[in-house]
C-alpha positions as MATLAB code, in Angstrom:
seq = 'MRVVVIGAGQVGESIAADLDDSNEVVVIERDPDRCEELTYDLDVLTINGDGTSVETLEEAGVMDADMVIASTDDDETNIVACSTVKAISDAFTIARVKETEYLKTWRRSNTAFGIDFMVCTNLLTAQSVVRVVGLPAAIDVDPFAGGKVQMAEFEIAEGSGVAGETVSEADRFDSLTFAALLRGEEVVIPTGETVIQQDDRIIVIGSPRSVREFASTVASGDARNDVTKAVIVGGSQIGYHVARLFEERDISVRLIEQDANRARRLAEDLPGSVVLQSDATDVDFLEREHVGDADVLVGALDSDEKNLLACLLAKRLGVGRTVSIVDSDPYIDLFETVGVDVAISPRAVVAEEITRFTREGGAENVALIESHKAEVIEIEVEPDSPLAGQTIRESVASLPERVVFGAITRNGTFITPRGDTVIEVGDHVVAFAPADVAEELTARL';
ca = [
      18.762   15.165    2.374;
      20.621   14.774   -0.590;
      18.495   11.864   -2.080;
      20.021    9.900   -5.728;
      17.211    7.788   -7.390;
      18.300    5.231  -10.314;
      15.284    4.864  -12.402;
      12.893    7.544  -13.758;
      10.315    4.914  -14.431;
       6.469    5.140  -12.805;
       8.383    4.043   -9.328;
      11.521    6.370   -9.534;
       8.950    9.280  -10.712;
       7.025    8.615   -7.877;
       9.885    8.675   -5.241;
      11.363   11.848   -6.765;
       8.304   13.752   -6.851;
       7.596   12.891   -3.000;
      10.812   14.081   -1.917;
      11.879   16.815   -3.962;
       9.753   19.323   -2.186;
      11.936   19.279    0.949;
      15.196   17.193   -0.223;
      17.752   17.263   -2.786;
      16.892   14.929   -5.088;
      18.812   13.538   -8.143;
      17.594   11.250  -10.865;
      19.783    8.797  -13.017;
      17.819    7.935  -16.278;
      19.267    6.070  -19.251;
      16.802    7.547  -21.704;
      17.312   10.956  -22.156;
      13.614   11.774  -23.694;
      12.715   10.761  -20.322;
      15.295   12.958  -18.341;
      14.034   15.876  -20.382;
      10.222   15.268  -19.150;
      11.179   14.864  -15.667;
      13.280   18.144  -15.481;
      10.143   19.845  -16.850;
       7.681   17.979  -14.391;
       9.880   17.927  -11.043;
      12.257   20.109   -9.159;
      14.956   17.643   -9.318;
      18.198   17.590  -11.106;
      18.805   14.874  -13.955;
      21.780   13.007  -15.223;
      21.414   10.673  -18.564;
      23.607    7.762  -17.920;
      23.986    4.200  -16.410;
      22.949    3.764  -12.459;
      25.811    1.147  -12.372;
      28.524    3.548  -14.129;
      30.903    4.887  -11.477;
      31.646    7.263  -13.818;
      27.908    8.596  -13.631;
      27.476    7.841   -9.972;
      30.033   10.124   -9.221;
      28.470   12.619  -11.639;
      25.290   12.577   -9.570;
      27.228   13.129   -6.152;
      26.829    9.886   -4.545;
      30.028   10.779   -2.637;
      27.949   13.356   -0.951;
      24.717   11.608   -0.813;
      22.397   10.721    2.270;
      20.522    7.799    0.205;
      20.519    6.293   -3.155;
      17.494    4.408   -4.219;
      17.833    2.046   -7.058;
      14.075    1.528   -8.472;
      14.900    0.475  -12.436;
      12.596   -2.464  -13.468;
      15.501   -4.862  -13.685;
      16.914   -6.480  -10.363;
      19.984   -7.190  -11.322;
      20.869   -3.478  -12.445;
      19.210   -2.169   -9.031;
      21.416   -4.668   -7.191;
      24.885   -3.673   -8.969;
      24.149    0.070   -8.777;
      23.413   -0.388   -4.714;
      26.691   -2.514   -4.551;
      28.816    0.199   -6.567;
      27.524    2.985   -4.240;
      28.418    1.085   -1.257;
      31.996    0.666   -2.651;
      32.478    4.301   -3.199;
      30.369    6.014   -0.801;
      28.521    6.002    2.841;
      25.108    6.343    1.543;
      22.445    4.661    2.530;
      21.019    2.441   -0.125;
      17.717    1.013   -0.999;
      17.070   -1.801   -3.970;
      13.797   -2.596   -5.307;
      13.396   -6.192   -6.389;
      11.031   -8.366   -8.024;
      12.368  -11.828   -7.360;
      11.718  -12.843   -3.555;
      14.703  -15.137   -4.045;
      16.906  -12.067   -3.895;
      14.990  -11.004   -0.824;
      15.716  -14.097    1.260;
      19.622  -13.983    0.542;
      19.522  -10.145    1.767;
      17.435  -11.226    4.776;
      20.191  -13.693    5.843;
      22.598  -10.904    6.741;
      20.681   -7.646    5.875;
      24.027   -6.497    4.280;
      24.071   -8.803    1.334;
      24.941   -6.932   -1.891;
      26.100   -3.864    0.146;
      22.304   -2.930    0.224;
      20.935   -1.474    3.621;
      16.989   -1.941    2.798;
      15.388   -4.288    0.249;
      11.775   -4.083   -1.152;
      10.330   -6.984   -2.992;
       7.496   -5.853   -5.538;
       5.891   -9.486   -5.760;
       5.718  -10.321   -2.005;
       4.641   -6.607   -1.166;
       1.948   -6.557   -3.924;
       0.722  -10.233   -2.462;
       0.614   -8.987    1.013;
      -1.552   -5.989   -0.015;
      -3.819   -8.350   -1.738;
      -4.264  -10.196    1.054;
      -5.090   -7.387    3.727;
      -7.647   -6.061    1.527;
      -9.384   -9.244    0.867;
      -9.481   -9.795    4.388;
     -11.734   -7.017    5.218;
     -15.184   -6.761    3.509;
     -15.500   -3.974    1.126;
     -12.049   -2.535    1.791;
     -10.045   -1.045   -0.921;
      -7.029   -0.190    1.554;
      -5.991   -1.447    4.936;
      -2.945   -0.982    7.231;
      -2.030   -2.005   10.590;
      -0.322    0.054   13.315;
       0.989   -0.284   16.603;
       1.864   -3.897   16.493;
      -1.692   -4.803   15.041;
      -3.105   -3.213   17.915;
      -4.821   -0.479   15.367;
      -6.015   -0.660   11.901;
      -6.606    2.030    9.537;
      -9.012    1.003    6.404;
     -10.403    2.728    3.430;
     -13.792    2.132    1.955;
     -16.024    3.393   -0.705;
     -19.574    4.255    0.071;
     -21.391    2.280   -2.452;
     -25.231    2.734   -3.057;
     -27.035    0.924   -0.285;
     -24.266    0.880    2.138;
     -25.645    0.744    5.682;
     -24.045    4.406    6.586;
     -24.864    6.212    3.199;
     -26.861    9.321    4.016;
     -26.161    9.491    7.866;
     -24.368   11.718    9.547;
     -21.203   10.969   11.232;
     -22.661   11.033   14.663;
     -25.575    8.520   13.240;
     -22.774    6.131   12.011;
     -20.675    6.133   15.122;
     -22.129    3.431   16.675;
     -18.650    1.613   17.201;
     -16.896    0.904   20.402;
     -13.558    2.263   19.280;
     -13.304    3.811   15.745;
     -12.847    7.216   14.721;
     -13.925    8.412   11.302;
     -10.935   10.320   10.370;
     -11.518   11.856    6.914;
     -13.912   11.393    3.729;
     -12.194   11.995    0.177;
     -14.734   13.132   -2.045;
     -13.418   13.300   -5.235;
      -9.907   15.602   -4.992;
     -11.141   16.997   -1.874;
      -9.969   15.818    1.583;
     -13.178   16.519    4.133;
     -12.110   16.493    7.805;
     -15.696   15.233    9.246;
     -17.649   16.696   12.198;
     -20.736   15.051   13.816;
     -23.101   16.614   11.484;
     -21.181   15.820    7.945;
     -23.236   13.526    5.663;
     -21.725   10.337    4.474;
     -22.733   10.155    0.783;
     -22.658    7.752   -1.937;
     -19.310    7.314   -3.821;
     -17.204    8.923   -0.792;
     -14.378    7.018    0.198;
     -13.912    7.133    4.150;
     -10.917    6.789    6.240;
     -11.525    4.791    9.561;
      -9.011    4.263   12.212;
      -9.783    1.919   15.345;
      -9.424   -1.537   16.959;
      -9.253   -4.529   14.188;
     -12.699   -5.726   15.935;
     -14.563   -2.182   15.358;
     -13.162   -1.881   11.752;
     -14.369   -5.134   10.745;
     -17.695   -4.415   12.190;
     -17.578   -0.980   10.443;
     -16.366   -3.207    7.006;
     -19.701   -5.180    7.822;
     -22.205   -2.187    7.544;
     -20.468   -0.874    4.676;
     -20.277   -4.132    2.716;
     -23.548   -5.475    0.924;
     -24.870   -9.040    0.865;
     -22.492  -11.694    0.582;
     -19.755   -9.551    0.889;
     -20.239   -9.164    4.664;
     -19.233  -12.811    4.907;
     -15.343  -14.032    5.538;
     -13.704  -15.081    2.584;
     -13.205  -18.976    2.778;
     -13.243  -19.983   -1.217;
     -10.707  -18.136   -3.606;
      -9.692  -18.348   -7.275;
      -6.272  -17.021   -8.402;
      -5.937  -16.470  -12.055;
      -2.270  -16.423  -13.478;
       0.520  -18.498  -11.723;
       2.686  -15.226  -11.721;
       5.090  -14.693   -8.740;
       2.586  -12.573   -7.258;
      -0.279  -15.162   -7.513;
       2.083  -17.808   -6.180;
       2.481  -15.520   -3.367;
      -1.223  -14.676   -2.582;
      -1.898  -18.688   -2.819;
       0.417  -19.042   -0.081;
      -0.759  -16.446    2.061;
      -4.469  -17.725    1.502;
      -3.443  -21.357    2.312;
      -1.980  -20.015    5.508;
      -5.281  -18.319    6.511;
      -7.115  -21.537    5.512;
      -8.730  -20.412    2.610;
      -9.583  -22.818   -0.046;
      -7.707  -21.731   -3.044;
      -8.050  -22.587   -6.704;
      -5.249  -21.307   -8.855;
      -5.676  -21.113  -12.704;
      -2.373  -21.270  -15.025;
      -2.243  -21.641  -18.491;
       1.270  -23.262  -18.765;
       1.700  -26.461  -18.216;
       5.204  -26.457  -17.234;
       4.443  -23.722  -14.714;
       0.885  -25.316  -13.297;
       3.036  -28.770  -12.384;
       5.628  -26.675  -10.455;
       2.832  -24.583   -8.698;
       1.008  -27.728   -7.524;
       4.303  -29.033   -6.309;
       4.825  -25.985   -4.334;
       1.374  -25.445   -3.092;
       0.307  -28.403   -1.802;
      -2.697  -26.727    0.026;
      -4.308  -25.320   -3.337;
      -5.711  -26.791   -6.087;
      -3.914  -26.003   -9.481;
      -6.052  -26.110  -12.617;
      -4.385  -25.856  -16.191;
      -6.314  -23.817  -18.353;
      -7.212  -20.381  -19.941;
      -8.734  -18.286  -17.402;
     -10.656  -16.486  -19.950;
     -12.482  -19.454  -21.293;
     -16.092  -19.145  -20.061;
     -17.291  -22.482  -20.480;
     -14.145  -23.910  -18.362;
     -15.380  -21.232  -15.720;
     -18.496  -22.324  -15.558;
     -17.675  -26.299  -15.472;
     -15.708  -25.795  -12.624;
     -18.064  -23.392  -10.877;
     -15.634  -20.362  -10.588;
     -18.707  -18.420   -9.606;
     -18.930  -20.177   -6.120;
     -15.789  -18.169   -5.047;
     -15.994  -15.543   -2.389;
     -13.149  -13.560   -4.438;
     -11.343  -13.937   -7.633;
      -7.553  -12.161   -7.979;
      -6.203  -11.694  -11.272;
      -2.704  -12.237  -11.431;
      -1.943  -12.644  -14.940;
       1.137  -10.557  -16.543;
      -1.741   -8.954  -18.996;
      -4.012   -6.085  -17.645;
      -6.186   -6.726  -20.485;
      -6.867  -10.546  -19.715;
      -7.016   -9.792  -15.864;
      -9.854   -7.309  -16.694;
     -11.545   -9.558  -18.767;
     -11.468  -12.503  -16.140;
     -12.412  -10.196  -13.143;
     -15.474   -9.076  -15.587;
     -16.350  -12.770  -16.339;
     -15.910  -13.866  -12.724;
     -18.590  -11.106  -11.697;
     -20.952  -12.449  -14.407;
     -20.799  -15.592  -13.239;
     -21.594  -14.698   -9.367;
     -18.264  -14.093   -7.704;
     -18.336  -12.066   -4.556;
     -15.646   -9.760   -5.079;
     -12.708   -9.251   -7.604;
      -9.318   -7.680   -7.242;
      -7.136   -7.165  -10.098;
      -3.248   -6.530  -10.357;
      -2.577   -3.594  -12.795;
       0.570   -2.802  -14.376;
      -0.243    0.297  -15.817;
      -1.278    2.866  -13.504;
      -3.634    4.785  -15.578;
      -5.862    1.666  -15.942;
      -6.216    1.554  -12.097;
      -9.423    4.152  -12.484;
     -10.630    2.488  -15.494;
     -10.864   -1.122  -13.763;
     -12.715    0.075  -10.570;
     -15.464    2.151  -12.817;
     -16.283   -0.509  -15.190;
     -16.837   -3.126  -12.309;
     -13.420   -4.253  -10.627;
     -13.678   -3.932   -7.079;
     -10.153   -3.202   -6.553;
      -7.218   -2.573   -8.347;
      -3.823   -2.795   -6.966;
      -0.575   -1.382   -8.821;
       2.772   -3.217   -8.110;
       4.555   -0.191   -8.958;
       2.408    1.864   -6.602;
       2.629   -0.397   -3.816;
       6.559   -0.449   -3.862;
       6.729    3.286   -4.651;
       4.622    3.808   -1.422;
       7.172    1.404    0.780;
       9.946    3.282   -0.285;
       8.827    6.615    0.303;
       7.259    5.420    3.711;
      10.674    4.221    4.684;
      12.327    7.298    3.534;
       9.790    9.752    5.177;
       9.352    8.053    8.725;
      11.942   10.318   10.389;
      10.590   10.096   14.106;
       7.528    8.438   13.143;
       7.172    4.461   14.064;
       5.156    3.762   11.155;
       3.482    5.611    8.008;
       0.699    4.712    5.642;
       0.358    6.826    2.496;
      -3.434    7.416    1.571;
      -4.674    7.429   -2.196;
      -1.117    8.170   -3.772;
      -0.438   10.486   -0.969;
      -3.257   12.312   -0.377;
      -2.915   12.020    3.030;
      -0.992   10.291    5.953;
      -1.770    8.350    8.768;
       1.351    8.460   11.135;
       2.223    6.090   14.004;
       4.818    7.869   16.844;
       5.811    7.063   20.259;
       5.420   10.029   22.811;
       9.028   10.709   24.146;
       9.043   12.668   27.224;
      10.066   16.008   25.657;
       7.227   15.551   22.780;
       4.669   18.570   23.007;
       2.047   15.892   23.439;
       3.492   14.480   26.701;
       1.054   15.287   29.730;
      -1.473   16.903   27.243;
      -5.074   16.481   26.623;
      -6.271   15.770   23.249;
      -7.796   18.965   23.298;
      -4.913   20.954   24.376;
      -2.611   18.972   21.870;
      -4.575   19.370   19.114;
      -4.440   23.380   19.706;
      -0.765   23.111   19.401;
      -0.574   21.058   15.842;
      -1.571   21.801   12.361;
      -5.330   22.346   11.535;
      -7.122   19.106   10.036;
      -5.136   16.731   12.255;
      -7.060   13.893   13.736;
      -6.210   11.589   16.311;
      -7.429    8.197   15.303;
      -6.044    5.930   18.467;
      -3.681    5.631   21.105;
      -2.102    2.262   22.606;
      -0.623    2.575   26.257;
       1.498   -0.936   27.208;
      -0.611   -2.826   24.276;
      -3.985   -1.586   25.345;
      -6.428    0.256   22.932;
      -7.414    3.609   24.111;
     -10.061    5.610   21.956;
      -9.050    9.254   21.764;
     -11.264   11.560   23.477;
     -11.160   15.209   23.859;
      -9.862   14.791   27.956;
      -8.029   11.705   27.007;
      -4.226   12.781   28.528;
      -1.481   11.345   26.359;
       1.482    9.924   28.568;
       5.077    9.445   27.824;
       5.467    6.038   25.969;
       2.110    6.071   24.523;
       1.585    5.088   20.379;
      -0.305    7.666   19.001;
      -1.809    7.049   15.398;
      -2.948   10.282   13.819;
      -4.487   11.195   10.319;
      -2.761   13.922    8.631;
      -3.962   15.504    5.065;
      -0.701   15.720    2.940;
      -0.149   19.701    2.992;
       0.289   19.245    6.616;
       1.948   15.827    7.190;
       5.409   16.749    7.252;
       4.742   19.923    9.727;
       3.024   17.098   11.708;
       6.035   14.879   11.960;
       8.274   17.762   12.376;
       6.642   19.053   15.342;
       6.101   15.413   17.114;
];
C-alpha cells in the first residue's frame, strides 16, 4: 500500500514508523531539517513542502496513493490538505483534528470536507482518561466484541495481591486470561509457573466482570473502590470532555479553571459539575476546597509542568489516584516515575487510533500495547478461516509462536478459551500477539 503522511511531528513520525515496514511511505514536511532527520531514522521518502499545495502533493505521488493521512498540529491545514487530495485523486483520506466542532460537522455526512475518516485528539484523549479511571489501578483499557470482552494493563506495585504469586496461583477468576507480562523491554508469554514480579506490567483479557475483580486484587487500599468524586484541573477541551463524560457516569465533578471567562462558560456548559475559578497549584485553595477528599484528580492544564505539580500536590493532600495529560512524550516515563499514577499523551492516543485504523485489515478491532510492543486483535471467524472447526490447541499449532487466545464470544456470549474449545464460524476471537508476529498473525487469519 502506498501511504502519504502529511506532517512529521510526533504523530506523523509514529504513524510512518509503524507503516514503513510493509508499506511504501512518503512523508510531506515543511521543515527541511525534520525531513533530513526522518530520512535517516526511517525507511521513508520525505518531500519538503506544504501539504496543502497541489504541486507538493503531486510530487509526493498522491495520484497513485492508497491512503493520505493529514497529521499536522493545525486542524485547518489537515482539512484543506485532505480536501485537496480528494479533488485530484481517489486516495482514502484521514484527518487529525483537535476541535470537536469539526468532528460534529464531519459526522453529519461522513464525507464532509472530502475526509473519509476523522480522528479528534481531544475527544479520544478524554475517552482514554475515563476508561482508565473507571478501572482501579489500570493504566490502559480497551473494549472488544461490543464490550463483552475487555483488555486491561496493570502495573504490579509493591504489596499487590498477586505480586510473588505464580500465574497458576493468581488464576482464580472465572473468565480471565493472563496474556503477557511486560518486564522491562521484554514481552513474556506466561506459563502456569511464571512468577508475577513487582514492577511487571501485566496484560489480561477477559469478561468485564472478571477484569474488574482482578483490578480490585491488584489495587491497594482505597484505590479498590469505585470513583465517585473527581477533581479536574484545567478547563481545556480535554478537561471539558472528561468532565462531561464523568457527569454521564454520575461521578461528582469539581473543575478548577483559572481564567474567569472560561470558567463562566464551563459552568454554563457543565450543569452537573462544580466549576471553581482559581489557580490549581495554590495549596491553600486546594486545602480549603478539600481536594484531598477526591478519589481521582485529572491534570488537564495546557502546561505539562503545572499538571505534574498539581498531581503531586494532590497526592500529598490525599487524593487516591492521579491522571495527567502530557503533551511532551519524553515526559511520560518521568511523570510515572515521580508519582503520577497514569500519564496519557494526546499525540500517542491519536497516533494509535490512526495506526489501529490503517492496520485493521481483516480484523474487527486492534489495540496497540505500550507504543506497539504488542497488539490485541479481534477477528470474526469466516468459513474459510484456518481456525474454523479447530480446537484452540490445533489452531495455536498453525499460528506464529507466542500468540495467546484471550477470549471468544459466540452469539454475544463470552467463552473462556481452553485447549479443547472448538472455534466455530461466526465466533469473535480476541488474541494477543507480540509486535514481531502480529502482522503475520493478521495475514494468516
